[in-house]
Jmol script that loads the backbone (N, CA, C; Angstrom):
load data "model"
ATOM      1  N   TRP A   1       0.842  -1.270  -0.008  1.00  0.00           N
ATOM      2  CA  TRP A   1      -0.030   0.027   0.041  1.00  0.00           C
ATOM      3  C   TRP A   1       0.841   1.273  -0.046  1.00  0.00           C
ATOM      4  N   GLY A   2       1.943   1.189   0.703  1.00  0.00           N
ATOM      5  CA  GLY A   2       3.023   2.339   0.617  1.00  0.00           C
ATOM      6  C   GLY A   2       2.587   3.494   1.501  1.00  0.00           C
ATOM      7  N   ALA A   3       1.793   3.127   2.583  1.00  0.00           N
ATOM      8  CA  ALA A   3       1.359   4.221   3.555  1.00  0.00           C
ATOM      9  C   ALA A   3       2.621   4.658   4.438  1.00  0.00           C
ATOM     10  N   ASP A   4       2.616   5.949   4.676  1.00  0.00           N
ATOM     11  CA  ASP A   4       3.605   6.344   5.579  1.00  0.00           C
ATOM     12  C   ASP A   4       3.100   6.393   7.165  1.00  0.00           C
ATOM     13  N   MET A   5       1.840   6.459   7.270  1.00  0.00           N
ATOM     14  CA  MET A   5       1.308   6.452   8.606  1.00  0.00           C
ATOM     15  C   MET A   5      -0.224   6.023   8.461  1.00  0.00           C
ATOM     16  N   ILE A   6      -0.736   5.215   9.560  1.00  0.00           N
ATOM     17  CA  ILE A   6      -2.081   4.950   9.587  1.00  0.00           C
ATOM     18  C   ILE A   6      -2.803   5.622  10.610  1.00  0.00           C
ATOM     19  N   VAL A   7      -4.001   6.243  10.341  1.00  0.00           N
ATOM     20  CA  VAL A   7      -4.847   6.765  11.244  1.00  0.00           C
ATOM     21  C   VAL A   7      -5.893   6.015  11.472  1.00  0.00           C
ATOM     22  N   ILE A   8      -6.324   5.661  12.718  1.00  0.00           N
ATOM     23  CA  ILE A   8      -7.376   4.721  13.055  1.00  0.00           C
ATOM     24  C   ILE A   8      -8.259   5.296  13.990  1.00  0.00           C
ATOM     25  N   GLY A   9      -9.483   5.119  13.935  1.00  0.00           N
ATOM     26  CA  GLY A   9     -10.541   5.521  15.020  1.00  0.00           C
ATOM     27  C   GLY A   9     -10.507   4.590  16.078  1.00  0.00           C
ATOM     28  N   THR A  10     -10.769   5.073  17.460  1.00  0.00           N
ATOM     29  CA  THR A  10     -10.812   4.334  18.715  1.00  0.00           C
ATOM     30  C   THR A  10     -11.876   4.646  19.424  1.00  0.00           C
ATOM     31  N   LEU A  11     -12.613   3.797  20.105  1.00  0.00           N
ATOM     32  CA  LEU A  11     -13.678   4.079  21.057  1.00  0.00           C
ATOM     33  C   LEU A  11     -13.212   4.427  22.458  1.00  0.00           C
ATOM     34  N   GLY A  12     -12.037   4.119  22.695  1.00  0.00           N
ATOM     35  CA  GLY A  12     -11.585   4.432  24.155  1.00  0.00           C
ATOM     36  C   GLY A  12     -12.142   3.398  25.336  1.00  0.00           C
ATOM     37  N   ARG A  13     -12.217   2.263  24.985  1.00  0.00           N
ATOM     38  CA  ARG A  13     -12.815   1.464  25.972  1.00  0.00           C
ATOM     39  C   ARG A  13     -11.868   1.276  27.220  1.00  0.00           C
ATOM     40  N   GLY A  14     -12.423   0.812  28.320  1.00  0.00           N
ATOM     41  CA  GLY A  14     -11.630   0.719  29.416  1.00  0.00           C
ATOM     42  C   GLY A  14     -10.736  -0.521  29.504  1.00  0.00           C
ATOM     43  N   PRO A  15      -9.867  -0.618  30.219  1.00  0.00           N
ATOM     44  CA  PRO A  15      -8.908  -1.769  30.238  1.00  0.00           C
ATOM     45  C   PRO A  15      -9.551  -3.156  30.420  1.00  0.00           C
ATOM     46  N   ILE A  16     -10.452  -3.152  31.264  1.00  0.00           N
ATOM     47  CA  ILE A  16     -11.045  -4.564  31.459  1.00  0.00           C
ATOM     48  C   ILE A  16     -11.693  -5.005  30.176  1.00  0.00           C
ATOM     49  N   ARG A  17     -12.353  -4.126  29.511  1.00  0.00           N
ATOM     50  CA  ARG A  17     -13.288  -4.460  28.454  1.00  0.00           C
ATOM     51  C   ARG A  17     -12.362  -4.707  27.348  1.00  0.00           C
ATOM     52  N   ARG A  18     -11.194  -4.002  27.224  1.00  0.00           N
ATOM     53  CA  ARG A  18     -10.258  -4.257  26.114  1.00  0.00           C
ATOM     54  C   ARG A  18      -9.466  -5.674  26.235  1.00  0.00           C
ATOM     55  N   VAL A  19      -9.258  -6.043  27.556  1.00  0.00           N
ATOM     56  CA  VAL A  19      -8.705  -7.335  27.742  1.00  0.00           C
ATOM     57  C   VAL A  19      -9.685  -8.532  27.374  1.00  0.00           C
ATOM     58  N   LEU A  20     -10.939  -8.301  27.727  1.00  0.00           N
ATOM     59  CA  LEU A  20     -11.983  -9.381  27.505  1.00  0.00           C
ATOM     60  C   LEU A  20     -12.345  -9.424  26.143  1.00  0.00           C
ATOM     61  N   ARG A  21     -12.512  -8.234  25.355  1.00  0.00           N
ATOM     62  CA  ARG A  21     -13.081  -8.304  24.094  1.00  0.00           C
ATOM     63  C   ARG A  21     -12.003  -8.124  22.971  1.00  0.00           C
ATOM     64  N   GLY A  22     -10.779  -7.705  23.412  1.00  0.00           N
ATOM     65  CA  GLY A  22      -9.832  -7.268  22.444  1.00  0.00           C
ATOM     66  C   GLY A  22      -9.918  -6.020  21.879  1.00  0.00           C
ATOM     67  N   SER A  23      -9.068  -5.415  21.114  1.00  0.00           N
ATOM     68  CA  SER A  23      -9.092  -4.132  20.609  1.00  0.00           C
ATOM     69  C   SER A  23      -8.335  -4.147  19.126  1.00  0.00           C
ATOM     70  N   VAL A  24      -9.085  -3.878  18.209  1.00  0.00           N
ATOM     71  CA  VAL A  24      -8.485  -3.804  16.869  1.00  0.00           C
ATOM     72  C   VAL A  24      -7.585  -2.802  16.698  1.00  0.00           C
ATOM     73  N   ASP A  25      -7.776  -1.585  17.193  1.00  0.00           N
ATOM     74  CA  ASP A  25      -6.769  -0.531  17.128  1.00  0.00           C
ATOM     75  C   ASP A  25      -5.509  -0.932  17.818  1.00  0.00           C
ATOM     76  N   ALA A  26      -5.506  -1.465  19.037  1.00  0.00           N
ATOM     77  CA  ALA A  26      -4.302  -1.958  19.700  1.00  0.00           C
ATOM     78  C   ALA A  26      -3.668  -3.006  18.859  1.00  0.00           C
ATOM     79  N   ALA A  27      -4.163  -4.019  18.241  1.00  0.00           N
ATOM     80  CA  ALA A  27      -3.662  -4.991  17.538  1.00  0.00           C
ATOM     81  C   ALA A  27      -2.956  -4.446  16.306  1.00  0.00           C
ATOM     82  N   VAL A  28      -3.584  -3.410  15.552  1.00  0.00           N
ATOM     83  CA  VAL A  28      -2.965  -2.757  14.611  1.00  0.00           C
ATOM     84  C   VAL A  28      -1.590  -2.021  14.948  1.00  0.00           C
ATOM     85  N   MET A  29      -1.656  -1.409  16.101  1.00  0.00           N
ATOM     86  CA  MET A  29      -0.500  -0.653  16.618  1.00  0.00           C
ATOM     87  C   MET A  29       0.585  -1.700  16.873  1.00  0.00           C
ATOM     88  N   ARG A  30       0.206  -2.734  17.473  1.00  0.00           N
ATOM     89  CA  ARG A  30       1.329  -3.711  17.813  1.00  0.00           C
ATOM     90  C   ARG A  30       1.959  -4.401  16.554  1.00  0.00           C
ATOM     91  N   ASN A  31       1.110  -4.578  15.577  1.00  0.00           N
ATOM     92  CA  ASN A  31       1.724  -5.340  14.385  1.00  0.00           C
ATOM     93  C   ASN A  31       2.092  -4.508  13.205  1.00  0.00           C
ATOM     94  N   CYS A  32       1.803  -3.268  13.187  1.00  0.00           N
ATOM     95  CA  CYS A  32       1.977  -2.492  11.959  1.00  0.00           C
ATOM     96  C   CYS A  32       3.671  -2.052  11.893  1.00  0.00           C
ATOM     97  N   ALA A  33       4.001  -1.967  10.793  1.00  0.00           N
ATOM     98  CA  ALA A  33       5.418  -1.490  10.421  1.00  0.00           C
ATOM     99  C   ALA A  33       5.588   0.041  10.385  1.00  0.00           C
ATOM    100  N   VAL A  34       4.576   0.736  10.217  1.00  0.00           N
ATOM    101  CA  VAL A  34       4.476   2.195  10.122  1.00  0.00           C
ATOM    102  C   VAL A  34       3.837   2.723  11.300  1.00  0.00           C
ATOM    103  N   PRO A  35       3.982   4.032  11.684  1.00  0.00           N
ATOM    104  CA  PRO A  35       3.602   4.649  12.851  1.00  0.00           C
ATOM    105  C   PRO A  35       1.982   4.672  12.668  1.00  0.00           C
ATOM    106  N   VAL A  36       1.070   4.440  13.930  1.00  0.00           N
ATOM    107  CA  VAL A  36      -0.281   4.425  13.945  1.00  0.00           C
ATOM    108  C   VAL A  36      -0.717   5.588  14.826  1.00  0.00           C
ATOM    109  N   LEU A  37      -1.609   6.521  14.355  1.00  0.00           N
ATOM    110  CA  LEU A  37      -2.170   7.458  15.148  1.00  0.00           C
ATOM    111  C   LEU A  37      -3.597   7.177  15.533  1.00  0.00           C
ATOM    112  N   PRO A  38      -3.923   6.671  16.816  1.00  0.00           N
ATOM    113  CA  PRO A  38      -5.245   6.483  17.171  1.00  0.00           C
ATOM    114  C   PRO A  38      -5.975   7.679  17.476  1.00  0.00           C
ATOM    115  N   VAL A  39      -7.188   8.024  17.126  1.00  0.00           N
ATOM    116  CA  VAL A  39      -8.023   9.071  17.260  1.00  0.00           C
ATOM    117  C   VAL A  39      -9.316   8.862  18.015  1.00  0.00           C
ATOM    118  N   LYS A  40      -9.570   9.417  19.073  1.00  0.00           N
ATOM    119  CA  LYS A  40     -10.904   9.256  19.772  1.00  0.00           C
ATOM    120  C   LYS A  40     -11.936  10.184  19.171  1.00  0.00           C
ATOM    121  N   PRO A  41     -13.286   9.719  19.189  1.00  0.00           N
ATOM    122  CA  PRO A  41     -14.279  10.543  18.610  1.00  0.00           C
ATOM    123  C   PRO A  41     -14.481  11.697  19.475  1.00  0.00           C
ATOM    124  N   ARG A  42     -14.834  12.755  18.606  1.00  0.00           N
ATOM    125  CA  ARG A  42     -15.035  14.194  19.245  1.00  0.00           C
ATOM    126  C   ARG A  42     -16.552  14.173  19.865  1.00  0.00           C
ATOM    127  N   VAL A  43     -17.432  13.480  19.245  1.00  0.00           N
ATOM    128  CA  VAL A  43     -18.946  13.308  19.745  1.00  0.00           C
ATOM    129  C   VAL A  43     -18.999  12.129  20.634  1.00  0.00           C
ATOM    130  N   PRO A  44     -19.668  12.357  21.774  1.00  0.00           N
ATOM    131  CA  PRO A  44     -19.781  11.200  22.639  1.00  0.00           C
ATOM    132  C   PRO A  44     -20.751  10.234  22.014  1.00  0.00           C
ATOM    133  N   ARG A  45     -20.686   8.947  22.285  1.00  0.00           N
ATOM    134  CA  ARG A  45     -21.639   7.852  21.756  1.00  0.00           C
ATOM    135  C   ARG A  45     -23.087   8.100  22.118  1.00  0.00           C
ATOM    136  N   SER A  46     -23.934   7.686  21.529  1.00  0.00           N
ATOM    137  CA  SER A  46     -25.238   7.945  21.645  1.00  0.00           C
ATOM    138  C   SER A  46     -25.783   7.941  23.223  1.00  0.00           C
ATOM    139  N   GLY A  47     -25.359   6.768  23.761  1.00  0.00           N
ATOM    140  CA  GLY A  47     -25.866   6.527  25.109  1.00  0.00           C
ATOM    141  C   GLY A  47     -25.297   7.697  26.074  1.00  0.00           C
ATOM    142  N   GLN A  48     -24.057   8.083  25.858  1.00  0.00           N
ATOM    143  CA  GLN A  48     -23.682   9.114  26.619  1.00  0.00           C
ATOM    144  C   GLN A  48     -24.282  10.531  26.311  1.00  0.00           C
ATOM    145  N   LEU A  49     -24.594  10.681  25.017  1.00  0.00           N
ATOM    146  CA  LEU A  49     -25.164  12.020  24.645  1.00  0.00           C
ATOM    147  C   LEU A  49     -26.449  12.085  25.399  1.00  0.00           C
ATOM    148  N   ALA A  50     -27.261  10.997  25.418  1.00  0.00           N
ATOM    149  CA  ALA A  50     -28.652  11.141  25.896  1.00  0.00           C
ATOM    150  C   ALA A  50     -28.508  11.268  27.439  1.00  0.00           C
ATOM    151  N   ALA A  51     -27.658  10.713  28.160  1.00  0.00           N
ATOM    152  CA  ALA A  51     -27.426  10.860  29.585  1.00  0.00           C
ATOM    153  C   ALA A  51     -27.101  12.247  29.911  1.00  0.00           C
ATOM    154  N   ASN A  52     -26.231  12.777  29.155  1.00  0.00           N
ATOM    155  CA  ASN A  52     -25.784  14.197  29.290  1.00  0.00           C
ATOM    156  C   ASN A  52     -26.894  15.192  29.177  1.00  0.00           C
ATOM    157  N   ARG A  53     -27.972  14.981  28.318  1.00  0.00           N
ATOM    158  CA  ARG A  53     -29.015  15.960  28.063  1.00  0.00           C
ATOM    159  C   ARG A  53     -30.127  15.972  29.203  1.00  0.00           C
ATOM    160  N   ARG A  54     -30.277  14.772  30.057  1.00  0.00           N
ATOM    161  CA  ARG A  54     -31.292  14.669  30.927  1.00  0.00           C
ATOM    162  C   ARG A  54     -31.162  15.836  31.947  1.00  0.00           C
ATOM    163  N   PRO A  55     -30.240  16.177  32.401  1.00  0.00           N
ATOM    164  CA  PRO A  55     -30.138  17.189  33.524  1.00  0.00           C
ATOM    165  C   PRO A  55     -30.781  18.603  33.041  1.00  0.00           C
ATOM    166  N   LEU A  56     -30.326  18.945  31.665  1.00  0.00           N
ATOM    167  CA  LEU A  56     -30.803  20.138  31.086  1.00  0.00           C
ATOM    168  C   LEU A  56     -32.352  20.243  30.763  1.00  0.00           C
ATOM    169  N   GLU A  57     -32.885  19.022  30.453  1.00  0.00           N
ATOM    170  CA  GLU A  57     -34.181  18.875  30.216  1.00  0.00           C
ATOM    171  C   GLU A  57     -35.123  19.166  31.342  1.00  0.00           C
ATOM    172  N   MET A  58     -34.586  18.711  32.665  1.00  0.00           N
ATOM    173  CA  MET A  58     -35.245  18.792  33.863  1.00  0.00           C
ATOM    174  C   MET A  58     -35.157  20.280  34.426  1.00  0.00           C
ATOM    175  N   ALA A  59     -34.192  21.043  33.931  1.00  0.00           N
ATOM    176  CA  ALA A  59     -34.053  22.441  34.537  1.00  0.00           C
ATOM    177  C   ALA A  59     -35.084  23.398  34.126  1.00  0.00           C
TER     178      ALA A  59
END
end "model"
wireframe off; spacefill off
backbone 0.3
color backbone group
């Protein structure tokens, strides 16, 4: 492919979940011959977004 770097999205799971279910981004970083830049999402996942809105709706 000839890539100089790989940029990969990551969900930022906790260490226990990562050990139990594995992590594609971690496997890529361990096994890749070029630098890998993991990027966390800027927008919270849908469950977190809904939980963050509840206090505002009650105010």
